[in-house]
C-alpha positions as CSV (number, residue, x, y, z in Angstrom):
1,M,39.0,-39.0,-10.3
2,T,37.9,-41.5,-13.0
3,L,37.4,-40.6,-16.6
4,S,33.7,-40.9,-16.4
5,V,33.6,-38.5,-13.5
6,Q,35.8,-36.0,-15.4
7,F,33.5,-36.2,-18.4
8,L,30.4,-35.6,-16.2
9,T,32.2,-32.7,-14.5
10,M,32.9,-31.1,-17.9
11,I,29.3,-31.6,-19.1
12,A,28.0,-30.2,-15.8
13,M,30.3,-27.2,-15.9
14,V,29.4,-26.4,-19.6
15,L,25.7,-26.5,-18.6
16,G,26.6,-24.4,-15.5
17,G,28.2,-21.8,-17.7
18,F,25.2,-21.8,-20.0
19,Y,23.0,-21.4,-17.0
20,L,25.2,-18.6,-15.7
21,G,24.7,-16.7,-19.0
22,I,20.9,-17.0,-18.6
23,A,21.0,-15.9,-15.0
24,Q,23.2,-12.9,-15.7
25,E,21.0,-11.9,-18.6
26,T,17.9,-12.1,-16.4
27,F,19.7,-10.2,-13.6
28,R,20.9,-7.4,-15.9
29,R,17.3,-7.0,-17.3
30,F,15.8,-6.4,-13.9
31,A,18.8,-4.4,-12.5
32,R,17.6,-1.3,-14.3
33,H,14.9,-1.0,-11.7
34,W,17.3,-0.4,-8.8
35,K,20.3,1.0,-10.7
36,S,19.6,4.5,-9.4
37,R,19.8,3.3,-5.8
38,T,23.5,2.9,-5.2
39,F,23.4,0.9,-2.0
40,L,20.7,-1.5,-3.3
41,A,22.5,-1.9,-6.6
42,Y,25.7,-3.0,-4.8
43,F,23.8,-5.3,-2.4
44,M,21.9,-7.0,-5.3
45,E,25.1,-7.4,-7.3
46,V,27.1,-9.0,-4.4
47,S,24.1,-11.2,-3.5
48,F,23.7,-12.3,-7.2
49,W,27.3,-13.4,-7.6
50,L,27.5,-15.1,-4.2
51,T,24.3,-17.0,-5.0
52,Q,25.6,-18.1,-8.5
53,T,28.9,-19.1,-7.0
54,F,27.1,-21.2,-4.4
55,I,24.9,-22.8,-7.0
56,L,27.8,-23.7,-9.4
57,Y,29.9,-25.1,-6.6
58,Y,27.0,-27.1,-5.3
59,I,26.6,-28.6,-8.8
60,L,30.4,-29.4,-8.9
61,F,30.2,-30.9,-5.4
62,R,27.3,-33.2,-6.5
63,V,29.3,-34.4,-9.6
64,N,32.9,-34.7,-8.3
65,S,32.8,-33.9,-4.5
66,G,33.9,-30.3,-5.2
67,E,37.3,-30.8,-6.7
68,L,38.5,-27.8,-8.6
69,R,40.6,-28.3,-11.7
70,V,41.6,-26.0,-14.5
71,Y,39.3,-27.7,-17.0
72,V,36.4,-27.0,-14.7
73,F,36.8,-23.2,-15.3
74,V,37.5,-23.8,-19.0
75,A,34.3,-25.8,-19.3
76,G,32.3,-23.1,-17.5
77,L,33.7,-20.4,-19.8
78,L,32.9,-22.7,-22.8
79,G,29.2,-23.0,-21.6
80,F,29.0,-19.2,-21.1
81,S,30.5,-18.6,-24.5
82,I,28.0,-21.0,-26.1
83,Y,25.2,-19.1,-24.6
84,Q,26.5,-15.7,-25.8
85,V,27.0,-17.0,-29.3
86,I,24.0,-19.2,-29.8
87,A,21.2,-18.5,-27.3
88,A,21.7,-14.9,-26.1
89,N,19.5,-13.1,-28.7
90,I,16.8,-15.8,-28.5
91,Y,16.7,-15.7,-24.7
92,K,16.5,-11.9,-24.6
93,R,13.4,-12.0,-26.9
94,L,11.9,-14.9,-24.8
95,L,12.6,-13.0,-21.6
96,E,10.9,-9.9,-22.8
97,R,7.9,-11.9,-23.9
98,L,7.7,-13.6,-20.5
99,I,7.9,-10.3,-18.8
100,V,5.0,-9.0,-20.9
101,I,3.0,-12.1,-20.1
102,G,3.8,-11.8,-16.4
103,I,2.7,-8.1,-16.4
104,D,-0.6,-9.0,-18.2
105,I,-1.3,-11.8,-15.7
106,Y,-0.5,-9.5,-12.8
107,E,-2.8,-6.8,-14.1
108,F,-5.6,-9.4,-14.7
109,L,-5.3,-10.8,-11.2
110,A,-5.2,-7.2,-9.8
111,R,-8.4,-6.4,-11.6
112,V,-10.0,-9.7,-10.4
113,V,-9.0,-9.0,-6.8
114,N,-10.2,-5.4,-7.0
115,S,-13.5,-6.5,-8.5
116,L,-14.1,-9.5,-6.1
117,V,-12.6,-8.1,-2.9
118,F,-11.9,-4.4,-2.7
119,T,-14.9,-3.1,-4.6
120,P,-17.5,-5.2,-2.6
121,V,-15.8,-4.2,0.7
122,K,-15.9,-0.6,-0.3
123,Y,-19.6,-0.7,-1.1
124,I,-20.3,-2.7,2.1
125,V,-18.4,-0.1,4.2
126,Q,-20.3,2.7,2.4
127,A,-23.6,1.0,3.0
128,M,-22.8,0.4,6.7
129,I,-21.9,4.1,7.1
130,T,-25.1,5.1,5.4
131,I,-27.1,2.8,7.6
132,I,-25.4,4.1,10.8
133,L,-25.9,7.7,9.8
134,F,-29.6,7.0,9.0
135,I,-30.0,5.3,12.4
136,V,-28.3,8.1,14.2
137,N,-30.4,10.7,12.4
138,A,-33.6,8.7,13.2
139,I,-32.7,8.5,16.9
140,F,-32.0,12.2,16.9
141,V,-35.4,12.9,15.3
142,V,-37.2,10.6,17.8
143,L,-35.4,12.2,20.8
144,K,-36.2,15.6,19.5
145,Y,-39.9,14.7,19.2
146,V,-39.9,13.0,22.6
147,L,-38.3,16.1,24.2
148,F,-40.8,18.3,22.4
149,I,-43.6,16.2,23.9
150,L,-42.1,16.2,27.3
151,L,-41.2,19.9,27.4
152,S,-44.4,21.2,25.9
153,P,-46.5,20.9,29.1
154,I,-43.6,22.5,31.1
155,K,-43.4,25.3,28.5
156,W,-47.2,25.8,28.7
157,M,-47.1,25.9,32.5
158,L,-44.2,28.4,32.5
159,N,-46.2,30.6,30.1
160,V,-49.2,30.5,32.3
161,I,-47.1,31.3,35.4
162,Y,-45.4,34.1,33.5
163,R,-48.7,35.7,32.5
164,M,-49.9,35.5,36.2
165,L,-46.8,37.4,37.4
166,P,-47.0,41.2,38.0
167,K,-46.1,43.6,35.3
168,K,-43.0,44.8,37.2
169,I,-41.5,41.3,37.0
170,H,-42.4,41.2,33.2
171,V,-40.4,44.5,32.8
172,F,-37.5,43.0,34.8
173,F,-37.3,39.9,32.6
174,H,-37.6,42.1,29.5
175,N,-34.7,44.3,30.7
176,L,-32.7,41.2,31.6
177,A,-33.2,39.8,28.1
178,G,-32.1,43.1,26.6
179,F,-29.0,43.2,28.8
180,Y,-28.1,39.6,27.8
181,S,-28.5,40.6,24.1
182,K,-26.2,43.6,24.5
183,I,-23.5,41.5,26.3
184,K,-23.8,38.9,23.5
185,N,-23.3,41.6,20.8
186,I,-20.3,43.2,22.6
187,Y,-18.7,39.7,22.9
188,K,-19.2,39.1,19.2
189,K,-17.7,42.5,18.3
190,W,-14.8,41.8,20.6
191,L,-14.0,38.5,18.9
192,E,-14.2,40.1,15.5
193,Y,-11.8,42.8,16.6
194,I,-9.3,40.3,17.9
195,A,-9.6,38.3,14.6
196,L,-8.9,41.4,12.6
197,K,-5.9,42.3,14.7
198,R,-4.3,38.8,14.2
199,R,-4.4,39.2,10.4
């Protein structure tokens, strides 16, 4: 490994350590959201460190074909230490500010989508339901009127025929109607009695 490659490796690893500090700070900031879920917390922790290891080794591979030396780890620790001493507090404030901006952008986009998509769709659905109910009601009224027109002559004819029948038949129909009314009342009382027994 030439001197220039070793120098580039050290610079890359110092920057990699600095990046690792930023990545860890970001991860720790968001880890509070899944900290109470043990399985998810372990999964995210393992995934984070595997990802960072892959990224740092890929950087090392691009610089010196992946050769590991002691000074590589020293350079990484140096970069991480530089971040902790110089940039940690600044980055924390910057990260919080970016999170606030991100939340504001998300809420704005949510309001825009709600105003331009969900609210019009809701009103359209409500209007369609109102129109359908109006049409169904109109059809019901028309059918009721048509049936009234069609059945009126039949009702008139039945009344005429009924008046022409002998009085004995009138009495029979009257008694039949009374019997039906009694049966209906008995049935209602029976249902009420069963309902009271179930309580």
